[in-house]
Residue frames as qw, qx, qy, qz and C-alpha x, y, z in Angstrom:
[[0.796, 0.143, 0.275, 0.520, 22.69, -23.17, 41.65],
 [0.235, -0.595, 0.067, 0.766, 24.97, -20.17, 41.11],
 [0.530, 0.792, 0.242, -0.183, 23.91, -17.98, 38.23],
 [0.697, 0.164, 0.263, 0.647, 26.11, -17.44, 35.21],
 [0.143, -0.679, -0.002, 0.720, 27.50, -13.99, 34.85],
 [0.530, 0.559, 0.554, 0.315, 26.22, -12.49, 31.55],
 [0.116, -0.436, 0.124, 0.884, 27.21, -9.54, 29.46],
 [0.512, 0.674, 0.531, -0.018, 25.31, -7.99, 26.53],
 [0.237, -0.220, 0.368, 0.872, 26.46, -6.25, 23.34],
 [0.214, -0.252, -0.519, -0.788, 23.75, -4.17, 21.75],
 [0.423, -0.521, -0.738, -0.071, 20.16, -4.27, 22.98],
 [0.085, 0.143, -0.323, 0.932, 20.10, -0.80, 24.67],
 [0.186, 0.269, 0.650, -0.686, 17.27, 0.36, 26.82],
 [0.534, 0.450, 0.083, -0.711, 15.03, 1.23, 23.86],
 [0.306, 0.320, -0.803, -0.399, 15.85, -1.94, 21.78],
 [0.848, -0.124, 0.035, -0.513, 13.03, -4.53, 21.70],
 [0.864, 0.198, -0.459, 0.059, 15.34, -7.53, 20.96],
 [0.219, 0.402, -0.635, 0.622, 17.52, -6.57, 23.92],
 [0.560, -0.255, 0.371, -0.696, 14.49, -6.81, 26.25],
 [0.925, 0.075, -0.226, -0.295, 13.56, -10.14, 24.79],
 [0.696, 0.281, -0.591, 0.296, 16.96, -11.60, 25.50],
 [0.058, -0.363, 0.582, -0.725, 17.12, -10.08, 28.99],
 [0.756, -0.169, 0.168, -0.609, 13.69, -11.46, 29.86],
 [0.902, 0.171, -0.384, -0.100, 14.63, -14.91, 28.34],
 [0.460, 0.387, -0.645, 0.472, 17.90, -15.05, 30.32],
 [0.243, -0.317, 0.499, -0.769, 16.04, -14.05, 33.57],
 [0.735, -0.179, -0.225, -0.614, 12.98, -16.28, 33.31],
 [0.910, -0.161, -0.382, 0.015, 14.48, -19.55, 34.61],
 [0.495, -0.842, 0.208, -0.047, 17.00, -17.80, 36.88],
 [0.929, 0.078, 0.062, 0.356, 20.05, -19.17, 35.11],
 [0.520, 0.368, 0.018, 0.771, 21.88, -15.81, 34.37],
 [0.208, -0.835, -0.227, 0.457, 22.62, -12.41, 35.99],
 [0.470, 0.746, 0.118, 0.457, 23.24, -9.51, 33.58],
 [0.568, -0.679, -0.090, 0.456, 26.27, -7.75, 35.05],
 [0.278, -0.462, 0.319, 0.779, 27.91, -5.90, 32.18],
 [0.563, 0.636, 0.527, 0.041, 27.12, -4.39, 28.88],
 [0.161, -0.279, 0.350, 0.880, 28.20, -2.42, 25.78],
 [0.353, 0.495, 0.746, -0.271, 24.67, -1.72, 24.87],
 [0.413, 0.867, 0.210, -0.183, 24.91, 0.77, 21.97],
 [0.748, 0.342, 0.118, 0.556, 27.27, 1.80, 19.24],
 [0.058, 0.800, -0.092, 0.590, 27.43, 5.26, 20.80],
 [0.462, 0.041, -0.695, 0.550, 29.51, 5.20, 24.00],
 [0.199, -0.157, 0.316, -0.914, 27.42, 7.82, 25.76],
 [0.741, -0.107, -0.190, -0.635, 24.16, 6.07, 24.96],
 [0.724, 0.045, -0.684, 0.072, 25.70, 2.68, 25.84],
 [0.274, 0.044, -0.678, 0.680, 26.72, 3.76, 29.30],
 [0.409, -0.114, 0.141, -0.894, 23.35, 5.50, 29.85],
 [0.781, -0.044, -0.444, -0.438, 21.54, 2.34, 28.91],
 [0.595, 0.022, -0.735, 0.325, 23.70, 0.28, 31.27],
 [0.031, -0.078, 0.520, -0.850, 22.97, 2.66, 34.19],
 [0.597, -0.090, -0.044, -0.796, 19.25, 2.58, 33.43],
 [0.824, -0.026, -0.524, -0.213, 19.39, -1.21, 33.65],
 [0.702, -0.677, 0.135, -0.174, 21.07, -1.04, 37.03],
 [0.876, 0.189, -0.188, 0.402, 24.57, -2.18, 35.94],
 [0.574, -0.634, -0.018, 0.518, 27.46, -1.03, 37.99],
 [0.240, 0.927, -0.082, -0.275, 29.10, 2.11, 36.51],
 [0.137, -0.653, 0.684, 0.297, 32.43, 0.47, 35.90],
 [0.408, 0.083, 0.886, 0.205, 30.72, -2.34, 33.92],
 [0.478, 0.782, 0.337, -0.216, 28.92, -0.02, 31.53],
 [0.562, -0.215, 0.455, 0.656, 31.21, 0.02, 28.53],
 [0.291, 0.679, -0.122, -0.663, 31.55, 2.29, 25.54],
 [0.597, 0.455, -0.543, -0.377, 32.38, -0.57, 23.03],
 [0.984, -0.104, -0.047, -0.137, 32.37, -4.31, 22.87],
 [0.695, 0.431, -0.412, 0.403, 36.19, -4.27, 22.48],
 [0.098, -0.564, 0.456, -0.681, 36.61, -2.37, 25.69],
 [0.790, -0.317, 0.197, -0.486, 34.17, -4.69, 27.43],
 [0.957, 0.137, -0.253, 0.043, 35.87, -7.92, 26.19],
 [0.482, 0.482, -0.495, 0.538, 39.25, -6.80, 27.42],
 [0.245, -0.486, 0.432, -0.720, 38.09, -5.54, 30.80],
 [0.859, -0.235, 0.100, -0.444, 35.80, -8.42, 31.61],
 [0.890, 0.230, -0.375, 0.118, 38.38, -10.97, 30.71],
 [0.350, 0.437, -0.539, 0.629, 40.85, -9.44, 33.21],
 [0.459, -0.459, 0.317, -0.691, 38.38, -9.39, 36.15],
 [0.037, -0.117, 0.962, -0.244, 38.12, -12.29, 38.61],
 [0.385, 0.421, 0.698, -0.433, 34.38, -11.85, 38.63],
 [0.190, 0.335, -0.418, -0.822, 34.19, -11.20, 34.83],
 [0.779, 0.243, 0.044, -0.577, 31.43, -12.47, 32.61],
 [0.528, -0.166, 0.824, 0.124, 31.32, -16.05, 31.58],
 [0.383, 0.454, 0.719, 0.362, 29.01, -15.58, 28.57],
 [0.073, 0.381, -0.027, -0.921, 27.89, -12.67, 26.43],
 [0.446, 0.627, 0.636, -0.062, 24.68, -12.12, 24.42],
 [0.150, -0.210, 0.376, 0.890, 25.20, -10.31, 21.07],
 [0.270, 0.660, 0.689, -0.133, 22.06, -8.58, 19.90],
 [0.045, -0.579, 0.203, 0.789, 23.30, -6.04, 17.38],
 [0.666, 0.631, -0.121, -0.378, 22.75, -5.48, 13.64],
 [0.984, 0.166, 0.049, 0.034, 24.15, -8.27, 11.61],
 [0.582, 0.672, -0.279, 0.363, 27.48, -6.68, 10.57],
 [0.208, -0.719, 0.510, -0.424, 28.63, -6.47, 14.25],
 [0.942, -0.256, 0.093, -0.196, 28.02, -10.16, 15.10],
 [0.870, 0.314, -0.235, 0.299, 31.34, -11.37, 13.67],
 [0.336, 0.546, -0.405, 0.652, 33.83, -8.94, 15.17],
 [0.485, -0.559, 0.313, -0.595, 32.03, -8.86, 18.53],
 [0.976, -0.169, -0.004, -0.136, 31.81, -12.59, 18.82],
 [0.770, 0.353, -0.315, 0.428, 35.51, -13.03, 17.90],
 [0.007, 0.679, -0.374, 0.632, 36.50, -10.53, 20.60],
 [0.664, -0.457, 0.381, -0.453, 34.97, -12.55, 23.35],
 [0.994, 0.069, -0.073, -0.044, 35.69, -16.03, 21.95],
 [0.620, 0.495, -0.423, 0.438, 39.48, -15.36, 21.77],
 [0.116, -0.523, 0.537, -0.652, 39.26, -14.52, 25.50],
 [0.199, -0.037, -0.964, 0.174, 37.48, -17.73, 26.35],
 [0.339, 0.199, 0.425, -0.816, 34.01, -16.15, 26.89],
 [0.309, 0.359, 0.877, 0.083, 31.00, -18.10, 25.70],
 [0.175, 0.144, -0.236, -0.945, 28.84, -16.36, 22.96],
 [0.311, 0.539, 0.768, -0.149, 25.07, -16.43, 22.59],
 [0.050, -0.229, 0.340, 0.911, 24.46, -14.63, 19.27],
 [0.566, 0.521, 0.314, -0.556, 21.37, -13.48, 17.58],
 [0.618, 0.218, 0.636, 0.408, 20.83, -14.76, 13.96],
 [0.923, 0.339, -0.157, 0.090, 21.82, -14.63, 11.12],
 [0.838, -0.216, -0.065, 0.497, 25.44, -15.60, 11.80],
 [0.322, -0.402, 0.119, 0.849, 26.87, -12.40, 10.13],
 [0.401, 0.687, 0.049, -0.604, 26.16, -9.93, 7.36],
 [0.580, 0.622, -0.435, -0.297, 28.32, -11.62, 4.67],
 [0.990, 0.044, -0.123, 0.050, 29.72, -14.99, 3.89],
 [0.544, 0.508, -0.413, 0.525, 33.23, -13.63, 4.24],
 [0.298, -0.564, 0.413, -0.650, 32.49, -12.43, 7.75],
 [0.933, -0.190, 0.043, -0.303, 31.00, -15.89, 8.46],
 [0.863, 0.285, -0.317, 0.272, 34.27, -17.55, 7.41],
 [0.167, 0.581, -0.452, 0.656, 36.23, -15.27, 9.66],
 [0.608, -0.433, 0.299, -0.594, 33.95, -16.06, 12.58],
 [0.978, 0.015, -0.183, -0.094, 34.17, -19.79, 11.80],
 [0.620, 0.382, -0.489, 0.480, 37.95, -19.60, 12.41],
 [0.158, -0.490, 0.454, -0.727, 37.42, -17.75, 15.66],
 [0.832, -0.276, 0.107, -0.469, 34.88, -20.37, 16.85],
 [0.957, 0.124, -0.251, 0.076, 36.97, -23.32, 15.88],
 [0.518, 0.425, -0.455, 0.587, 40.07, -21.77, 17.51],
 [0.310, -0.495, 0.348, -0.734, 38.33, -21.12, 20.82],
 [0.200, -0.064, -0.952, 0.224, 37.49, -23.32, 23.78],
 [0.297, 0.224, 0.422, -0.827, 34.35, -21.29, 24.31],
 [0.348, 0.418, 0.837, 0.058, 30.95, -22.20, 23.05],
 [0.165, 0.135, -0.257, -0.943, 29.06, -20.41, 20.26],
 [0.198, 0.433, 0.867, -0.150, 25.34, -20.60, 20.33],
 [0.083, -0.083, -0.364, -0.924, 22.91, -19.02, 17.82],
 [0.288, 0.244, 0.645, -0.664, 19.46, -18.04, 18.94],
 [0.347, -0.106, -0.663, -0.655, 17.22, -19.63, 16.43],
 [0.341, -0.124, 0.589, -0.722, 14.43, -19.46, 19.09],
 [0.766, 0.070, -0.127, -0.627, 11.69, -21.26, 17.18],
 [0.605, 0.213, -0.767, 0.025, 13.63, -24.59, 17.51],
 [0.157, 0.044, -0.797, 0.581, 12.94, -24.42, 21.24],
 [0.627, -0.132, 0.020, -0.767, 9.05, -24.40, 21.09],
 [0.548, -0.165, 0.779, -0.258, 7.75, -27.55, 22.73],
 [0.790, 0.404, 0.386, -0.252, 5.54, -28.66, 19.83],
 [0.483, 0.752, -0.431, -0.123, 8.46, -28.16, 17.34],
 [0.158, -0.470, 0.854, -0.157, 10.53, -30.42, 19.52],
 [0.679, 0.117, 0.641, -0.338, 7.59, -32.86, 19.36],
 [0.735, 0.619, -0.004, -0.275, 7.35, -32.72, 15.66],
 [0.261, 0.687, -0.677, -0.015, 11.03, -33.36, 15.25],
 [0.360, -0.262, 0.861, -0.247, 10.78, -36.34, 17.64],
 [0.765, 0.331, 0.440, -0.335, 7.75, -37.81, 15.73],
 [0.674, 0.665, -0.262, -0.188, 9.47, -37.57, 12.37],
 [0.034, 0.588, -0.801, 0.109, 12.69, -39.05, 13.81],
 [0.514, -0.076, 0.794, -0.315, 10.56, -41.93, 15.14],
 [0.036, -0.007, 0.856, 0.515, 9.12, -42.53, 11.70],
 [0.299, 0.481, 0.680, -0.467, 5.51, -41.57, 12.41],
 [0.431, 0.671, -0.030, -0.603, 5.27, -39.79, 9.04],
 [0.890, 0.278, 0.327, 0.155, 6.96, -42.51, 7.12],
 [0.592, 0.074, 0.291, 0.748, 9.29, -41.52, 4.32],
 [0.033, 0.705, 0.181, -0.684, 9.25, -37.75, 3.91],
 [0.519, 0.518, 0.540, 0.414, 8.18, -36.26, 0.65],
 [0.150, 0.702, 0.230, 0.657, 7.33, -32.52, 1.01],
 [0.381, -0.475, -0.394, 0.689, 8.24, -29.64, 3.29],
 [0.094, 0.751, 0.341, 0.558, 6.36, -26.36, 3.12],
 [0.411, -0.507, -0.377, 0.657, 7.48, -23.40, 5.32],
 [0.106, 0.780, 0.304, 0.537, 6.08, -19.86, 5.24],
 [0.378, -0.463, -0.349, 0.721, 7.19, -16.80, 7.23],
 [0.128, 0.625, 0.411, 0.651, 5.01, -13.74, 6.39],
 [0.246, -0.539, -0.397, 0.701, 4.93, -10.36, 8.00],
 [0.288, 0.791, 0.407, 0.355, 3.58, -6.97, 6.87],
 [0.355, -0.814, -0.140, 0.438, 5.50, -4.38, 8.99],
 [0.289, -0.426, 0.393, 0.762, 7.67, -3.32, 5.97],
 [0.446, 0.568, 0.668, 0.181, 4.85, -3.09, 3.49],
 [0.194, 0.959, 0.121, 0.165, 5.46, 0.69, 3.33],
 [0.525, 0.422, -0.338, 0.658, 8.72, 2.75, 3.55],
 [0.285, -0.679, 0.259, -0.626, 9.82, 4.08, 6.95],
 [0.868, -0.397, -0.276, -0.115, 9.32, 2.38, 10.38],
 [0.437, -0.852, 0.279, -0.066, 12.35, 3.84, 12.15],
 [0.007, -0.719, 0.691, 0.076, 15.79, 2.60, 12.80],
 [0.669, -0.083, 0.736, -0.057, 14.85, -1.15, 12.96],
 [0.726, 0.612, 0.311, -0.042, 13.69, -0.87, 9.27],
 [0.204, 0.928, -0.287, -0.121, 16.56, 1.38, 8.41],
 [0.208, -0.583, 0.774, 0.130, 19.43, -0.99, 9.19],
 [0.683, 0.135, 0.717, -0.036, 17.56, -4.00, 7.88],
 [0.628, 0.743, 0.229, -0.030, 17.35, -2.21, 4.49],
 [0.064, 0.897, -0.422, -0.112, 21.06, -1.40, 4.45],
 [0.935, 0.229, -0.266, 0.055, 23.17, -4.06, 2.79],
 [0.296, 0.577, -0.566, 0.509, 26.33, -2.85, 4.68],
 [0.339, -0.361, 0.613, -0.615, 24.65, -3.68, 8.02],
 [0.838, 0.052, 0.304, -0.451, 22.04, -6.34, 7.20],
 [0.450, -0.121, 0.826, 0.317, 23.89, -8.15, 4.32],
 [0.134, 0.088, -0.631, -0.759, 22.71, -8.86, 0.81],
 [0.248, -0.427, -0.845, -0.204, 19.56, -10.58, 2.00],
 [0.300, -0.323, 0.126, -0.889, 16.58, -8.54, 3.34],
 [0.805, -0.194, 0.102, -0.551, 13.58, -10.66, 4.17],
 [0.911, 0.171, -0.374, -0.026, 15.40, -13.73, 3.20],
 [0.465, 0.294, -0.615, 0.566, 18.12, -13.02, 5.69],
 [0.270, -0.338, 0.363, -0.825, 15.97, -11.61, 8.46],
 [0.727, -0.072, 0.445, -0.518, 13.11, -14.21, 8.54],
 [0.834, 0.353, -0.345, -0.249, 13.87, -16.51, 5.68],
 [0.276, 0.413, -0.812, 0.305, 16.83, -17.88, 7.74],
 [0.481, -0.149, 0.626, -0.595, 14.33, -18.71, 10.50],
 [0.839, 0.263, 0.027, -0.475, 12.13, -20.54, 8.04],
 [0.686, 0.462, -0.562, -0.003, 15.02, -22.43, 6.47],
 [0.005, 0.389, -0.798, 0.460, 16.47, -23.34, 9.95],
 [0.635, -0.051, 0.487, -0.598, 13.12, -24.57, 11.22],
 [0.860, 0.313, -0.178, -0.362, 12.44, -26.73, 8.13],
 [0.510, 0.458, -0.700, 0.198, 15.91, -28.36, 8.47],
 [0.182, -0.341, 0.738, -0.553, 15.64, -28.78, 12.24],
 [0.727, 0.011, 0.395, -0.561, 12.29, -30.50, 12.24],
 [0.869, 0.386, -0.215, -0.224, 12.77, -32.64, 9.06],
 [0.786, -0.423, 0.399, 0.211, 16.34, -33.59, 10.01],
 [0.740, 0.390, 0.372, 0.403, 17.42, -32.85, 6.48],
 [0.245, -0.516, 0.151, 0.807, 19.68, -30.30, 4.94],
 [0.559, 0.775, 0.135, -0.265, 18.82, -28.27, 1.87],
 [0.722, -0.078, 0.470, 0.502, 21.09, -29.36, -1.01],
 [0.237, 0.194, 0.465, 0.830, 19.88, -27.13, -3.91],
 [0.143, 0.673, 0.528, -0.499, 17.47, -24.21, -4.29],
 [0.243, 0.394, 0.434, 0.773, 15.99, -21.85, -6.90],
 [0.143, -0.612, -0.484, 0.609, 14.90, -18.39, -5.58],
 [0.155, 0.614, 0.404, 0.660, 12.93, -15.49, -6.90],
 [0.340, -0.474, -0.410, 0.701, 13.50, -12.48, -4.68],
 [0.125, 0.755, 0.356, 0.536, 11.73, -9.09, -4.99],
 [0.185, -0.263, -0.353, 0.879, 12.01, -5.58, -3.47],
 [0.086, 0.698, 0.669, 0.240, 8.42, -4.35, -3.86],
 [0.172, -0.905, -0.219, 0.323, 8.84, -1.11, -1.94],
 [0.521, 0.777, -0.027, 0.352, 10.46, 1.57, -4.26],
 [0.069, 0.839, -0.396, 0.367, 13.99, 2.39, -3.34],
 [0.810, -0.478, 0.314, -0.130, 14.54, -0.60, -1.16],
 [0.245, 0.707, -0.652, -0.126, 18.02, -1.92, -1.63],
 [0.085, -0.174, 0.976, -0.097, 17.39, -5.50, -0.34],
 [0.351, -0.245, -0.799, -0.423, 14.55, -8.00, -0.93],
 [0.396, -0.141, 0.455, -0.785, 11.27, -7.76, 1.04],
 [0.867, 0.128, 0.227, -0.424, 9.68, -10.92, -0.45],
 [0.141, 0.489, -0.824, -0.249, 10.98, -14.25, -1.70],
 [0.935, 0.092, 0.081, -0.334, 9.78, -17.49, -3.17],
 [0.004, -0.600, 0.798, 0.058, 12.33, -20.32, -2.92],
 [0.939, 0.067, -0.246, -0.229, 12.00, -23.89, -4.28],
 [0.336, -0.629, 0.683, -0.159, 14.03, -26.39, -2.14],
 [0.877, 0.152, -0.451, -0.069, 15.53, -29.77, -2.74],
 [0.565, -0.651, 0.458, -0.217, 16.45, -31.50, 0.50],
 [0.008, -0.413, 0.908, 0.068, 18.65, -34.51, 0.94],
 [0.333, 0.104, 0.918, -0.188, 17.04, -37.79, 0.04],
 [0.009, 0.298, 0.719, 0.627, 14.92, -36.37, -2.78],
 [0.070, -0.695, -0.620, 0.356, 12.51, -34.50, -0.44],
 [0.220, 0.496, 0.334, 0.771, 11.00, -31.44, -2.06],
 [0.238, -0.622, -0.552, 0.502, 10.00, -28.20, -0.53],
 [0.181, 0.689, 0.270, 0.648, 8.96, -24.56, -0.92],
 [0.384, -0.454, -0.394, 0.701, 9.79, -21.56, 1.30],
 [0.104, 0.759, 0.299, 0.569, 8.02, -18.21, 1.19],
 [0.392, -0.465, -0.346, 0.715, 9.23, -15.25, 3.25],
 [0.121, 0.646, 0.330, 0.678, 7.75, -11.85, 3.04],
 [0.218, -0.400, -0.452, 0.767, 7.70, -8.69, 5.12],
 [0.209, 0.104, -0.159, -0.959, 5.19, -6.98, 2.82],
 [0.251, -0.317, -0.878, -0.258, 2.22, -9.52, 3.16],
 [0.308, -0.259, 0.188, -0.896, -0.45, -7.14, 4.52],
 [0.791, -0.309, -0.122, -0.514, -2.51, -8.80, 7.19],
 [0.880, -0.079, -0.393, 0.255, 0.21, -11.11, 8.52],
 [0.381, -0.885, 0.211, -0.162, 1.83, -10.25, 11.78],
 [0.149, -0.585, 0.796, 0.033, 4.24, -13.13, 12.51],
 [0.883, 0.208, 0.049, -0.417, 2.91, -15.84, 10.24],
 [0.089, 0.511, -0.851, -0.080, 5.45, -18.57, 10.58],
 [0.874, 0.003, 0.276, -0.399, 4.06, -21.96, 9.64],
 [0.024, 0.429, -0.880, -0.200, 5.50, -25.36, 8.83],
 [0.895, 0.131, 0.140, -0.402, 3.84, -28.31, 7.07],
 [0.019, 0.491, -0.855, -0.167, 5.67, -31.56, 6.51],
 [0.875, 0.181, 0.019, -0.448, 4.21, -34.59, 4.57],
 [0.180, -0.389, 0.894, 0.132, 5.42, -38.18, 4.41],
 [0.425, 0.027, -0.764, -0.485, 3.97, -41.30, 2.86],
 [0.398, -0.335, -0.845, 0.124, 2.29, -42.22, 6.19],
 [0.255, -0.776, -0.500, 0.286, 1.19, -38.91, 7.54],
 [0.295, 0.623, 0.065, 0.722, 1.45, -35.16, 7.80],
 [0.422, -0.505, -0.432, 0.616, 2.18, -32.47, 10.37],
 [0.121, 0.707, 0.253, 0.649, 0.99, -28.83, 10.50],
 [0.482, -0.520, -0.377, 0.596, 2.20, -26.13, 12.94],
 [0.188, 0.802, 0.162, 0.543, 1.77, -22.43, 13.22],
 [0.387, 0.079, -0.432, 0.811, 3.81, -20.08, 15.43],
 [0.274, -0.309, 0.050, -0.909, 0.75, -18.00, 16.18],
 [0.854, -0.338, 0.011, -0.395, -0.88, -21.11, 17.80],
 [0.218, 0.606, -0.752, 0.142, 2.36, -22.52, 19.15],
 [0.417, -0.243, 0.775, -0.407, 0.81, -25.01, 21.57],
 [0.811, 0.321, 0.315, -0.374, -0.99, -26.82, 18.81],
 [0.020, -0.403, 0.809, 0.427, 0.32, -29.47, 16.41],
 [0.834, 0.274, 0.089, -0.471, -2.04, -31.13, 13.85],
 [0.201, -0.337, 0.900, 0.190, -1.15, -34.71, 13.01],
 [0.797, 0.279, 0.020, -0.535, -2.85, -36.70, 10.26],
 [0.421, -0.237, 0.858, 0.176, -1.99, -40.29, 9.85],
 [0.265, 0.156, -0.628, -0.715, -2.84, -41.47, 6.32],
 [0.444, -0.233, -0.784, -0.366, -6.41, -42.66, 6.05],
 [0.378, -0.476, -0.697, 0.380, -7.38, -41.54, 9.55],
 [0.105, -0.937, -0.306, -0.134, -9.00, -38.48, 11.09],
 [0.305, 0.620, -0.284, 0.665, -6.84, -35.49, 11.76],
 [0.676, -0.511, -0.446, 0.286, -5.61, -35.30, 15.36],
 [0.022, -0.872, 0.143, -0.468, -4.93, -32.20, 17.47],
 [0.761, -0.194, -0.399, 0.474, -1.92, -32.58, 19.75],
 [0.154, -0.924, -0.042, -0.347, -1.38, -30.01, 22.41],
 [0.309, 0.496, -0.590, 0.557, 1.50, -28.91, 24.55],
 [0.214, -0.223, 0.699, -0.644, 1.19, -30.74, 27.86],
 [0.780, 0.050, 0.073, -0.620, -1.85, -32.75, 26.62],
 [0.871, -0.020, 0.489, -0.046, -2.43, -36.35, 25.85],
 [0.815, 0.496, 0.164, 0.249, 0.15, -37.58, 23.36],
 [0.018, 0.937, -0.344, 0.057, 2.80, -34.98, 24.35],
 [0.865, 0.238, -0.341, 0.280, 6.26, -36.52, 23.83],
 [0.697, -0.493, -0.153, 0.498, 9.18, -36.43, 26.28],
 [0.449, 0.147, 0.125, 0.873, 10.99, -33.76, 24.18],
 [0.147, -0.652, -0.270, -0.693, 7.94, -31.43, 24.34],
 [0.650, -0.697, -0.301, -0.028, 7.35, -32.06, 28.11],
 [0.725, -0.154, -0.149, 0.655, 11.04, -31.33, 28.87],
 [0.257, 0.055, 0.005, 0.965, 10.73, -27.72, 27.91],
 [0.308, -0.644, -0.475, -0.514, 7.22, -26.98, 29.04],
 [0.105, 0.243, -0.537, 0.801, 6.76, -24.84, 32.14],
 [0.428, 0.017, 0.414, -0.803, 3.07, -24.71, 32.88],
 [0.499, 0.243, 0.818, -0.149, 0.13, -27.09, 32.56],
 [0.161, 0.268, 0.699, 0.643, -1.52, -27.53, 29.11],
 [0.035, -0.802, -0.573, -0.166, -4.07, -24.86, 28.24],
 [0.261, -0.874, 0.019, 0.409, -1.82, -22.06, 29.67],
 [0.694, 0.702, -0.009, 0.157, -0.17, -20.63, 26.54],
 [0.568, -0.534, 0.330, 0.533, 3.56, -20.57, 26.05],
 [0.653, 0.726, 0.180, 0.117, 5.31, -18.95, 23.16],
 [0.529, 0.751, -0.171, 0.357, 7.91, -16.49, 22.06],
 [0.183, -0.782, 0.479, -0.356, 9.59, -15.44, 25.31],
 [0.821, -0.342, 0.433, -0.149, 9.52, -18.98, 26.62],
 [0.892, 0.419, 0.038, 0.168, 11.06, -20.31, 23.35],
 [0.310, 0.771, -0.365, 0.421, 13.96, -17.87, 23.80],
 [0.491, -0.640, 0.463, -0.366, 14.20, -18.81, 27.51],
 [0.982, -0.012, 0.184, -0.024, 14.42, -22.51, 26.60],
 [0.700, 0.580, -0.197, 0.367, 17.45, -21.70, 24.52],
 [0.039, -0.752, 0.421, -0.506, 19.05, -19.73, 27.40],
 [0.763, -0.446, 0.378, -0.277, 18.35, -22.46, 29.88],
 [0.964, 0.196, 0.087, 0.160, 19.90, -25.08, 27.55],
 [0.445, 0.711, -0.302, 0.452, 22.82, -22.71, 26.97],
 [0.401, -0.705, 0.433, -0.393, 23.31, -22.54, 30.79],
 [0.947, -0.169, 0.268, -0.053, 23.39, -26.33, 30.95],
 [0.833, 0.445, -0.040, 0.325, 25.98, -26.45, 28.11],
 [0.141, 0.800, -0.355, 0.463, 28.11, -23.74, 29.70],
 [0.645, -0.577, 0.417, -0.279, 28.19, -25.56, 33.04],
 [0.973, 0.044, 0.206, 0.097, 29.15, -28.77, 31.27],
 [0.598, 0.705, -0.172, 0.341, 31.87, -26.85, 29.37],
 [0.292, -0.812, 0.443, -0.245, 33.59, -26.08, 32.65],
 [0.755, -0.311, 0.577, -0.018, 34.38, -29.84, 32.63],
 [0.262, -0.337, 0.738, 0.522, 35.55, -30.00, 29.10],
 [0.480, 0.459, 0.746, 0.043, 32.31, -30.80, 27.28],
 [0.006, 0.233, -0.340, -0.911, 31.57, -29.17, 23.89],
 [0.045, 0.395, 0.894, 0.208, 28.15, -30.75, 23.46],
 [0.187, 0.005, 0.039, -0.981, 25.41, -28.29, 22.54],
 [0.371, 0.332, 0.801, -0.334, 22.57, -30.85, 22.46],
 [0.371, 0.645, 0.633, 0.214, 19.79, -29.46, 20.29],
 [0.072, -0.832, -0.052, 0.548, 21.04, -25.86, 20.53],
 [0.634, 0.741, 0.082, 0.208, 21.79, -24.15, 17.20],
 [0.552, -0.635, 0.214, 0.496, 25.45, -23.22, 16.72],
 [0.088, -0.576, 0.501, 0.640, 28.13, -22.54, 14.18],
 [0.229, 0.085, 0.871, 0.426, 26.99, -25.18, 11.66],
 [0.185, 0.735, 0.651, -0.037, 23.41, -23.95, 11.64],
 [0.012, -0.834, 0.013, 0.552, 24.74, -20.42, 11.23],
 [0.158, -0.372, 0.682, 0.610, 26.96, -21.36, 8.32],
 [0.240, 0.372, 0.868, 0.225, 24.04, -23.24, 6.75],
 [0.127, 0.841, 0.429, -0.304, 21.87, -20.08, 7.05],
 [0.064, -0.724, 0.301, 0.618, 24.60, -17.99, 5.43],
 [0.226, -0.057, 0.849, 0.474, 24.86, -20.48, 2.55],
 [0.220, 0.623, 0.750, -0.040, 21.12, -20.30, 2.23],
 [0.061, 0.866, 0.122, -0.481, 21.11, -16.48, 1.98],
 [0.104, -0.571, 0.555, 0.596, 23.97, -16.41, -0.50],
 [0.233, 0.111, 0.889, 0.378, 22.49, -19.05, -2.72],
 [0.220, 0.743, 0.606, -0.179, 19.03, -17.27, -2.72],
 [0.050, 0.832, -0.104, -0.543, 20.62, -13.98, -3.77],
 [0.179, -0.366, 0.736, 0.540, 22.80, -15.70, -6.41],
 [0.285, 0.322, 0.883, 0.187, 19.88, -17.70, -7.85],
 [0.204, 0.815, 0.442, -0.315, 17.55, -14.75, -8.02],
 [0.020, 0.757, -0.289, -0.585, 20.15, -12.65, -9.84],
 [0.047, -0.247, 0.835, 0.489, 20.42, -15.44, -12.42],
 [0.578, 0.015, -0.310, -0.755, 16.62, -15.57, -13.01],
 [0.790, -0.246, 0.354, -0.436, 15.95, -18.28, -10.39],
 [0.660, 0.369, -0.653, -0.038, 18.47, -20.83, -11.70],
 [0.907, -0.388, -0.162, -0.019, 19.18, -23.79, -9.47],
 [0.113, 0.753, -0.534, 0.367, 22.16, -23.23, -7.06],
 [0.808, -0.171, -0.533, 0.183, 23.91, -25.94, -4.95],
 [0.401, -0.879, 0.128, -0.225, 24.53, -24.99, -1.34]]
């Protein structure tokens, strides 16, 4: 099958997230990276493009230049990955959407709710697809958990607990990645709550199948001088009376990438951790706890559909990203025939929900953790 021509905005040669997206797009052989505007500095952007082996005339100094030039080429890109700081997401995505080029954008949707509303108009006014890379939704055992809950194996849901804890910002410093994440003009008003809290919120909603309706948040900036939060505790009220709690922290010393999800119903409970992604613990009420594994006995169709290797061979972060890219390729090929179906891929609606979550958390915390409706 012919590969989809892909461009990239941001993600220069020294940017980790750019490498992640490039590896993910490459893993299943669905995309060829052929163009890029890889840095906010034109000279560095072109140098990064050459270092990645892109043709000289397709190494651009800006996303605006790239969008215009690629749209005019017969062999121009069909899709673009946007892997920049948050404040660039909106204008970059709009530049490609208005030219009919599909967008695969890193989360969160934008830096501000106003930028999100502008981007929403661009998405709704375009025939191109908009896909948001909430990569944890594409882990096989997360798909299995969602399928089990939808099938009623937990009964009526009661409680959702989701934690995302890191320690890399426990002290000041840590280079440009920490610098832009601590700048409200580039990251938005939310710090940890925007960077990793949105992943936790999205995962809880994706697996449970329920939206958050109200929340009460207590956000902190523990590191002196930090302009955005680095820790947050959030009480959640989901649709249908389900209760929850979300903790996100980038100052939790001893945690590397501690994303975990626990969901409890009146007939059973599920427990999953990103650092052991191939394992899902299922406890039916009154019965022994059961360990379900990716590719093992009891694996559901949804989990098997996005597994690459036999059980016992670990799959994780890169494969989760690649699952999204492979599903994006399927959606893009279907879009050639008029389809707008994203399947289980996150898109505009999930992005808007994330922005409402960030805004509500910041608003609630500023009002001494009062309840806010999303």
